[in-house]
ZAMIKE-110547 format. One record per residue (C-alpha): residue number from 1; x, y, z. Coordinates in steps of 0.25 Angstrom, whole numbers, plus 5000, padded with zeros to 4 digits. Layout:
@gunu=NUM px=X py=Y pz=Z
...
//
This chain:
@gunu=1 px=5349 py=5246 pz=5331
@gunu=2 px=5344 py=5257 pz=5322
@gunu=3 px=5339 py=5265 pz=5334
@gunu=4 px=5353 py=5267 pz=5339
@gunu=5 px=5357 py=5273 pz=5325
@gunu=6 px=5354 py=5287 pz=5328
@gunu=7 px=5362 py=5286 pz=5341
@gunu=8 px=5374 py=5280 pz=5334
@gunu=9 px=5373 py=5291 pz=5323
@gunu=10 px=5373 py=5302 pz=5334
@gunu=11 px=5385 py=5296 pz=5340
@gunu=12 px=5393 py=5295 pz=5327
@gunu=13 px=5389 py=5310 pz=5324
@gunu=14 px=5394 py=5314 pz=5338
@gunu=15 px=5408 py=5308 pz=5336
@gunu=16 px=5414 py=5319 pz=5328
@gunu=17 px=5410 py=5329 pz=5339
@gunu=18 px=5415 py=5321 pz=5350
@gunu=19 px=5428 py=5319 pz=5342
@gunu=20 px=5429 py=5334 pz=5340
@gunu=21 px=5426 py=5337 pz=5355
@gunu=22 px=5437 py=5327 pz=5359
@gunu=23 px=5447 py=5334 pz=5349
@gunu=24 px=5444 py=5348 pz=5355
@gunu=25 px=5446 py=5343 pz=5369
@gunu=26 px=5459 py=5336 pz=5365
@gunu=27 px=5464 py=5349 pz=5358
@gunu=28 px=5460 py=5357 pz=5371
@gunu=29 px=5468 py=5347 pz=5379
@gunu=30 px=5480 py=5349 pz=5370
@gunu=31 px=5479 py=5365 pz=5371
@gunu=32 px=5479 py=5363 pz=5386
@gunu=33 px=5492 py=5355 pz=5386
@gunu=34 px=5499 py=5366 pz=5379
@gunu=35 px=5492 py=5379 pz=5384
@gunu=36 px=5490 py=5383 pz=5398
@gunu=37 px=5475 py=5385 pz=5401
@gunu=38 px=5474 py=5398 pz=5409
@gunu=39 px=5461 py=5400 pz=5417
@gunu=40 px=5460 py=5415 pz=5421
@gunu=41 px=5451 py=5413 pz=5434
@gunu=42 px=5449 py=5402 pz=5444
@gunu=43 px=5443 py=5405 pz=5458
@gunu=44 px=5448 py=5392 pz=5465
@gunu=45 px=5456 py=5400 pz=5476
@gunu=46 px=5443 py=5406 pz=5481
@gunu=47 px=5436 py=5393 pz=5479
@gunu=48 px=5446 py=5386 pz=5488
@gunu=49 px=5446 py=5398 pz=5498
@gunu=50 px=5431 py=5396 pz=5499
@gunu=51 px=5433 py=5381 pz=5502
@gunu=52 px=5442 py=5383 pz=5514
@gunu=53 px=5455 py=5386 pz=5507
@gunu=54 px=5466 py=5378 pz=5500
@gunu=55 px=5467 py=5367 pz=5510
@gunu=56 px=5452 py=5364 pz=5507
@gunu=57 px=5453 py=5362 pz=5492
@gunu=58 px=5463 py=5352 pz=5485
@gunu=59 px=5463 py=5355 pz=5470
@gunu=60 px=5471 py=5342 pz=5469
@gunu=61 px=5457 py=5335 pz=5472
@gunu=62 px=5444 py=5336 pz=5464
@gunu=63 px=5436 py=5348 pz=5468
@gunu=64 px=5422 py=5346 pz=5463
@gunu=65 px=5417 py=5359 pz=5469
@gunu=66 px=5427 py=5367 pz=5462
@gunu=67 px=5431 py=5370 pz=5448
@gunu=68 px=5445 py=5368 pz=5450
@gunu=69 px=5455 py=5357 pz=5454
@gunu=70 px=5468 py=5352 pz=5449
@gunu=71 px=5463 py=5340 pz=5441
@gunu=72 px=5453 py=5349 pz=5434
@gunu=73 px=5463 py=5360 pz=5431
@gunu=74 px=5472 py=5349 pz=5425
@gunu=75 px=5460 py=5344 pz=5417
@gunu=76 px=5457 py=5358 pz=5412
@gunu=77 px=5471 py=5360 pz=5407
@gunu=78 px=5472 py=5373 pz=5416
@gunu=79 px=5487 py=5378 pz=5415
@gunu=80 px=5485 py=5391 pz=5423
@gunu=81 px=5475 py=5396 pz=5432
@gunu=82 px=5472 py=5410 pz=5437
@gunu=83 px=5467 py=5407 pz=5452
@gunu=84 px=5458 py=5419 pz=5456
@gunu=85 px=5461 py=5426 pz=5469
@gunu=86 px=5446 py=5430 pz=5470
@gunu=87 px=5444 py=5441 pz=5480
@gunu=88 px=5429 py=5443 pz=5484
@gunu=89 px=5424 py=5457 pz=5483
@gunu=90 px=5418 py=5455 pz=5497
@gunu=91 px=5432 py=5457 pz=5502
@gunu=92 px=5431 py=5472 pz=5499
@gunu=93 px=5420 py=5474 pz=5509
@gunu=94 px=5424 py=5481 pz=5522
@gunu=95 px=5420 py=5469 pz=5531
@gunu=96 px=5427 py=5459 pz=5522
@gunu=97 px=5436 py=5450 pz=5531
@gunu=98 px=5446 py=5449 pz=5520
@gunu=99 px=5451 py=5461 pz=5512
@gunu=100 px=5452 py=5459 pz=5496
@gunu=101 px=5468 py=5458 pz=5496
@gunu=102 px=5468 py=5448 pz=5507
@gunu=103 px=5458 py=5439 pz=5500
@gunu=104 px=5466 py=5440 pz=5487
@gunu=105 px=5479 py=5437 pz=5495
@gunu=106 px=5472 py=5424 pz=5501
@gunu=107 px=5467 py=5420 pz=5487
@gunu=108 px=5481 py=5422 pz=5481
@gunu=109 px=5487 py=5414 pz=5492
@gunu=110 px=5477 py=5403 pz=5490
@gunu=111 px=5480 py=5402 pz=5475
@gunu=112 px=5495 py=5401 pz=5477
@gunu=113 px=5493 py=5390 pz=5488
@gunu=114 px=5484 py=5383 pz=5478
@gunu=115 px=5494 py=5383 pz=5467
@gunu=116 px=5505 py=5379 pz=5476
@gunu=117 px=5498 py=5368 pz=5483
@gunu=118 px=5498 py=5360 pz=5470
@gunu=119 px=5512 py=5362 pz=5464
@gunu=120 px=5511 py=5351 pz=5454
@gunu=121 px=5499 py=5357 pz=5448
@gunu=122 px=5500 py=5372 pz=5450
@gunu=123 px=5511 py=5383 pz=5448
@gunu=124 px=5510 py=5398 pz=5451
@gunu=125 px=5511 py=5407 pz=5439
@gunu=126 px=5511 py=5422 pz=5437
@gunu=127 px=5516 py=5423 pz=5423
@gunu=128 px=5513 py=5418 pz=5409
@gunu=129 px=5526 py=5411 pz=5409
@gunu=130 px=5523 py=5404 pz=5423
@gunu=131 px=5510 py=5398 pz=5416
@gunu=132 px=5518 py=5393 pz=5404
@gunu=133 px=5528 py=5387 pz=5413
@gunu=134 px=5518 py=5380 pz=5423
@gunu=135 px=5510 py=5375 pz=5411
@gunu=136 px=5523 py=5368 pz=5405
@gunu=137 px=5525 py=5362 pz=5419
@gunu=138 px=5511 py=5356 pz=5419
@gunu=139 px=5506 py=5366 pz=5431
@gunu=140 px=5494 py=5375 pz=5432
@gunu=141 px=5498 py=5389 pz=5434
@gunu=142 px=5492 py=5396 pz=5446
@gunu=143 px=5489 py=5411 pz=5443
@gunu=144 px=5481 py=5421 pz=5452
@gunu=145 px=5472 py=5432 pz=5448
@gunu=146 px=5465 py=5441 pz=5459
@gunu=147 px=5450 py=5442 pz=5456
@gunu=148 px=5446 py=5456 pz=5461
@gunu=149 px=5454 py=5469 pz=5461
@gunu=150 px=5449 py=5473 pz=5475
@gunu=151 px=5460 py=5463 pz=5480
@gunu=152 px=5470 py=5474 pz=5478
@gunu=153 px=5463 py=5483 pz=5488
@gunu=154 px=5466 py=5495 pz=5479
@gunu=155 px=5481 py=5493 pz=5480
@gunu=156 px=5491 py=5491 pz=5469
@gunu=157 px=5501 py=5486 pz=5479
@gunu=158 px=5491 py=5475 pz=5482
@gunu=159 px=5490 py=5472 pz=5467
@gunu=160 px=5505 py=5471 pz=5466
@gunu=161 px=5506 py=5462 pz=5478
@gunu=162 px=5495 py=5452 pz=5472
@gunu=163 px=5504 py=5452 pz=5459
@gunu=164 px=5516 py=5448 pz=5468
@gunu=165 px=5507 py=5437 pz=5473
@gunu=166 px=5505 py=5431 pz=5459
@gunu=167 px=5492 py=5438 pz=5455
@gunu=168 px=5492 py=5439 pz=5440
@gunu=169 px=5478 py=5445 pz=5437
@gunu=170 px=5468 py=5453 pz=5445
@gunu=171 px=5453 py=5455 pz=5442
@gunu=172 px=5451 py=5470 pz=5444
@gunu=173 px=5437 py=5468 pz=5450
@gunu=174 px=5428 py=5457 pz=5455
@gunu=175 px=5413 py=5458 pz=5456
@gunu=176 px=5414 py=5472 pz=5463
@gunu=177 px=5419 py=5485 pz=5458
@gunu=178 px=5431 py=5489 pz=5466
@gunu=179 px=5438 py=5503 pz=5469
@gunu=180 px=5445 py=5503 pz=5456
@gunu=181 px=5438 py=5495 pz=5446
@gunu=182 px=5423 py=5492 pz=5442
@gunu=183 px=5418 py=5477 pz=5442
@gunu=184 px=5409 py=5471 pz=5432
@gunu=185 px=5399 py=5467 pz=5442
@gunu=186 px=5398 py=5479 pz=5451
@gunu=187 px=5395 py=5494 pz=5449
@gunu=188 px=5405 py=5502 pz=5442
@gunu=189 px=5411 py=5513 pz=5451
@gunu=190 px=5423 py=5517 pz=5443
@gunu=191 px=5420 py=5515 pz=5428
@gunu=192 px=5431 py=5505 pz=5427
@gunu=193 px=5444 py=5506 pz=5433
@gunu=194 px=5448 py=5518 pz=5443
@gunu=195 px=5462 py=5524 pz=5441
@gunu=196 px=5467 py=5515 pz=5452
@gunu=197 px=5461 py=5503 pz=5444
@gunu=198 px=5469 py=5507 pz=5432
@gunu=199 px=5481 py=5507 pz=5441
@gunu=200 px=5478 py=5493 pz=5445
@gunu=201 px=5478 py=5489 pz=5430
@gunu=202 px=5491 py=5496 pz=5428
@gunu=203 px=5497 py=5489 pz=5440
@gunu=204 px=5492 py=5476 pz=5435
@gunu=205 px=5499 py=5478 pz=5422
@gunu=206 px=5512 py=5482 pz=5428
@gunu=207 px=5512 py=5470 pz=5437
@gunu=208 px=5507 py=5460 pz=5426
@gunu=209 px=5494 py=5456 pz=5433
@gunu=210 px=5483 py=5454 pz=5423
@gunu=211 px=5471 py=5463 pz=5424
@gunu=212 px=5459 py=5455 pz=5425
@gunu=213 px=5446 py=5461 pz=5420
@gunu=214 px=5436 py=5450 pz=5424
@gunu=215 px=5425 py=5456 pz=5434
@gunu=216 px=5428 py=5471 pz=5430
@gunu=217 px=5418 py=5480 pz=5423
@gunu=218 px=5419 py=5484 pz=5408
@gunu=219 px=5424 py=5498 pz=5412
@gunu=220 px=5435 py=5492 pz=5421
@gunu=221 px=5438 py=5482 pz=5409
@gunu=222 px=5440 py=5494 pz=5400
@gunu=223 px=5448 py=5502 pz=5410
@gunu=224 px=5457 py=5490 pz=5412
@gunu=225 px=5459 py=5488 pz=5398
@gunu=226 px=5463 py=5502 pz=5395
@gunu=227 px=5473 py=5503 pz=5407
@gunu=228 px=5480 py=5489 pz=5406
@gunu=229 px=5492 py=5487 pz=5398
@gunu=230 px=5492 py=5472 pz=5399
@gunu=231 px=5481 py=5462 pz=5394
@gunu=232 px=5469 py=5460 pz=5404
@gunu=233 px=5462 py=5447 pz=5407
@gunu=234 px=5448 py=5443 pz=5411
@gunu=235 px=5451 py=5432 pz=5420
@gunu=236 px=5437 py=5426 pz=5420
@gunu=237 px=5427 py=5434 pz=5410
@gunu=238 px=5419 py=5430 pz=5398
@gunu=239 px=5412 py=5437 pz=5386
@gunu=240 px=5401 py=5447 pz=5389
@gunu=241 px=5395 py=5445 pz=5375
@gunu=242 px=5392 py=5430 pz=5379
@gunu=243 px=5387 py=5432 pz=5393
@gunu=244 px=5384 py=5446 pz=5397
@gunu=245 px=5390 py=5446 pz=5411
@gunu=246 px=5397 py=5458 pz=5415
@gunu=247 px=5409 py=5450 pz=5419
@gunu=248 px=5411 py=5446 pz=5405
@gunu=249 px=5419 py=5454 pz=5394
@gunu=250 px=5411 py=5462 pz=5384
@gunu=251 px=5416 py=5462 pz=5369
@gunu=252 px=5420 py=5476 pz=5369
@gunu=253 px=5430 py=5473 pz=5380
@gunu=254 px=5434 py=5460 pz=5374
@gunu=255 px=5440 py=5468 pz=5363
@gunu=256 px=5448 py=5476 pz=5372
@gunu=257 px=5453 py=5464 pz=5379
@gunu=258 px=5458 py=5459 pz=5365
@gunu=259 px=5465 py=5473 pz=5363
@gunu=260 px=5471 py=5472 pz=5377
@gunu=261 px=5476 py=5457 pz=5374
@gunu=262 px=5469 py=5452 pz=5387
@gunu=263 px=5461 py=5439 pz=5389
@gunu=264 px=5447 py=5436 pz=5393
@gunu=265 px=5446 py=5423 pz=5401
@gunu=266 px=5432 py=5417 pz=5400
@gunu=267 px=5425 py=5414 pz=5412
@gunu=268 px=5416 py=5401 pz=5414
@gunu=269 px=5406 py=5407 pz=5424
@gunu=270 px=5392 py=5404 pz=5419
@gunu=271 px=5386 py=5418 pz=5419
@gunu=272 px=5398 py=5423 pz=5412
@gunu=273 px=5397 py=5413 pz=5402
@gunu=274 px=5382 py=5412 pz=5399
@gunu=275 px=5373 py=5424 pz=5397
@gunu=276 px=5361 py=5415 pz=5400
@gunu=277 px=5368 py=5410 pz=5413
@gunu=278 px=5371 py=5425 pz=5417
@gunu=279 px=5357 py=5430 pz=5415
@gunu=280 px=5351 py=5417 pz=5422
@gunu=281 px=5360 py=5420 pz=5434
@gunu=282 px=5356 py=5435 pz=5435
@gunu=283 px=5342 py=5430 pz=5436
@gunu=284 px=5345 py=5420 pz=5446
@gunu=285 px=5353 py=5430 pz=5455
@gunu=286 px=5341 py=5440 pz=5453
@gunu=287 px=5332 py=5429 pz=5459
@gunu=288 px=5341 py=5427 pz=5470
@gunu=289 px=5342 py=5441 pz=5474
@gunu=290 px=5327 py=5443 pz=5473
@gunu=291 px=5325 py=5431 pz=5482
@gunu=292 px=5335 py=5437 pz=5492
@gunu=293 px=5328 py=5451 pz=5492
@gunu=294 px=5315 py=5444 pz=5495
@gunu=295 px=5321 py=5437 pz=5507
@gunu=296 px=5320 py=5423 pz=5501
@gunu=297 px=5327 py=5413 pz=5510
@gunu=298 px=5341 py=5408 pz=5506
@gunu=299 px=5336 py=5393 pz=5504
@gunu=300 px=5326 py=5398 pz=5493
@gunu=301 px=5336 py=5406 pz=5487
@gunu=302 px=5346 py=5395 pz=5486
@gunu=303 px=5336 py=5386 pz=5480
@gunu=304 px=5332 py=5396 pz=5470
@gunu=305 px=5346 py=5398 pz=5466
@gunu=306 px=5348 py=5383 pz=5464
@gunu=307 px=5336 py=5382 pz=5455
@gunu=308 px=5341 py=5394 pz=5447
@gunu=309 px=5355 py=5388 pz=5446
@gunu=310 px=5350 py=5375 pz=5441
@gunu=311 px=5343 py=5381 pz=5429
@gunu=312 px=5355 py=5390 pz=5425
@gunu=313 px=5359 py=5391 pz=5410
@gunu=314 px=5370 py=5381 pz=5407
@gunu=315 px=5383 py=5387 pz=5404
@gunu=316 px=5393 py=5379 pz=5395
@gunu=317 px=5407 py=5378 pz=5391
@gunu=318 px=5403 py=5382 pz=5377
@gunu=319 px=5398 py=5396 pz=5382
@gunu=320 px=5412 py=5398 pz=5389
@gunu=321 px=5418 py=5395 pz=5375
@gunu=322 px=5408 py=5405 pz=5369
@gunu=323 px=5414 py=5416 pz=5378
@gunu=324 px=5428 py=5412 pz=5373
@gunu=325 px=5423 py=5412 pz=5358
@gunu=326 px=5418 py=5426 pz=5360
@gunu=327 px=5430 py=5432 pz=5367
@gunu=328 px=5438 py=5426 pz=5355
@gunu=329 px=5429 py=5432 pz=5345
@gunu=330 px=5429 py=5446 pz=5351
@gunu=331 px=5443 py=5448 pz=5358
@gunu=332 px=5451 py=5437 pz=5351
@gunu=333 px=5456 py=5423 pz=5355
@gunu=334 px=5468 py=5429 pz=5362
@gunu=335 px=5460 py=5436 pz=5373
@gunu=336 px=5451 py=5424 pz=5378
@gunu=337 px=5455 py=5415 pz=5390
@gunu=338 px=5449 py=5406 pz=5401
@gunu=339 px=5444 py=5411 pz=5415
@gunu=340 px=5435 py=5401 pz=5421
@gunu=341 px=5432 py=5406 pz=5434
@gunu=342 px=5432 py=5392 pz=5440
@gunu=343 px=5429 py=5391 pz=5455
@gunu=344 px=5424 py=5405 pz=5455
@gunu=345 px=5411 py=5402 pz=5447
@gunu=346 px=5399 py=5394 pz=5452
@gunu=347 px=5394 py=5388 pz=5439
@gunu=348 px=5402 py=5383 pz=5427
@gunu=349 px=5399 py=5380 pz=5412
@gunu=350 px=5396 py=5366 pz=5408
@gunu=351 px=5409 py=5359 pz=5404
@gunu=352 px=5417 py=5370 pz=5411
@gunu=353 px=5415 py=5365 pz=5425
@gunu=354 px=5429 py=5366 pz=5430
@gunu=355 px=5443 py=5369 pz=5427
@gunu=356 px=5444 py=5355 pz=5420
@gunu=357 px=5435 py=5359 pz=5408
@gunu=358 px=5444 py=5369 pz=5401
@gunu=359 px=5448 py=5359 pz=5390
@gunu=360 px=5433 py=5358 pz=5386
@gunu=361 px=5432 py=5373 pz=5384
@gunu=362 px=5445 py=5373 pz=5376
@gunu=363 px=5439 py=5362 pz=5368
@gunu=364 px=5426 py=5370 pz=5365
@gunu=365 px=5435 py=5381 pz=5360
@gunu=366 px=5442 py=5372 pz=5350
@gunu=367 px=5428 py=5366 pz=5346
@gunu=368 px=5424 py=5380 pz=5342
@gunu=369 px=5436 py=5382 pz=5333
@gunu=370 px=5446 py=5389 pz=5342
@gunu=371 px=5460 py=5385 pz=5338
@gunu=372 px=5469 py=5378 pz=5348
@gunu=373 px=5478 py=5391 pz=5348
@gunu=374 px=5466 py=5400 pz=5351
@gunu=375 px=5462 py=5390 pz=5363
@gunu=376 px=5476 py=5390 pz=5368
@gunu=377 px=5475 py=5406 pz=5369
@gunu=378 px=5462 py=5405 pz=5377
@gunu=379 px=5467 py=5394 pz=5385
@gunu=380 px=5479 py=5401 pz=5390
@gunu=381 px=5488 py=5408 pz=5380
@gunu=382 px=5480 py=5421 pz=5380
@gunu=383 px=5481 py=5423 pz=5395
@gunu=384 px=5496 py=5419 pz=5395
@gunu=385 px=5498 py=5430 pz=5384
@gunu=386 px=5490 py=5440 pz=5393
@gunu=387 px=5499 py=5437 pz=5405
@gunu=388 px=5512 py=5438 pz=5396
@gunu=389 px=5507 py=5452 pz=5391
@gunu=390 px=5504 py=5456 pz=5406
@gunu=391 px=5518 py=5452 pz=5410
@gunu=392 px=5524 py=5460 pz=5398
@gunu=393 px=5516 py=5472 pz=5402
@gunu=394 px=5520 py=5471 pz=5417
@gunu=395 px=5535 py=5470 pz=5412
@gunu=396 px=5534 py=5482 pz=5404
@gunu=397 px=5527 py=5490 pz=5415
@gunu=398 px=5536 py=5485 pz=5427
@gunu=399 px=5539 py=5496 pz=5437
@gunu=400 px=5529 py=5506 pz=5430
@gunu=401 px=5517 py=5512 pz=5438
@gunu=402 px=5519 py=5505 pz=5452
@gunu=403 px=5511 py=5511 pz=5463
//
């Protein structure tokens, strides 16, 4: 019998930790019953498009190859979701079969039809008041953000038309520098925003469309923060001090975001979360490029890629919380949010595998000593404040500067 004593003692010692974990989870669930969780970026429209369109994917059924379905949205306590109208930069090529604006229109149409297909679950929203009203009615708000400013094809008229179709943020660039703004992951051509790019920001302020600075260069961030009169958002970016990816936000700009009263919505993409994972993937991609240059056949390259991916450093929920902690420390708790990038990323952190796992992240913040009010802010109240302030700025500027 005595040989079981150490095990029994270990189990007894673990009971307080288990009870604490259950308490944090219960507190997270209570927060989600009273505060809408707002996720800044989910790519399900393009994931559905790639699978053949809306008739090919039923979100009322379990979707094991996707991060998103209705049951998991409910389990995750999601109260409002920005669906990304992602526009590939390849649409800018002269031989592209679809122009950027048309691709964006199709994505917006898909998002609206997705929302209206499940009226008992989803409801359209374009204002903070809409989100509050839908949440009280037990429905998940559907909002739309265009991912890539090339979608407007250098036209303020197109920008206004997209707003009229329900778009409430636009990411100024995607992976490639465009005619009026430099991207984070491409060569700089303008040193930030061009004069037309500044006009885009001003017109977004006038309309009440949120300026999204995910994907843009540091110089573009600085120019946008100088020009804007409304708070900005980063719909899916994290802290560069934790993972040195150019898509993340450096501390110097986090402080400017706080002065602007914007919000940085933390991304779950593993190389944006973990510096070890970022460096590992850079090495992996270099090996793949060298193999292609050497003429290695595709089967061998695929096998090598699988081997590298199998050994990749693990990324965890706790590391995502580290980014939220860092943004809270540098900018303040009023300027942090959630921007998962689900269904737009190939890998996910452990314990954040899908939209159903948001309560575990909130429980981790509570475990770290965040107050319930601070967790409510990061969950959704910060983004609601940003929307209300953008709506106020729009009301003050109505009729000014229309071109």
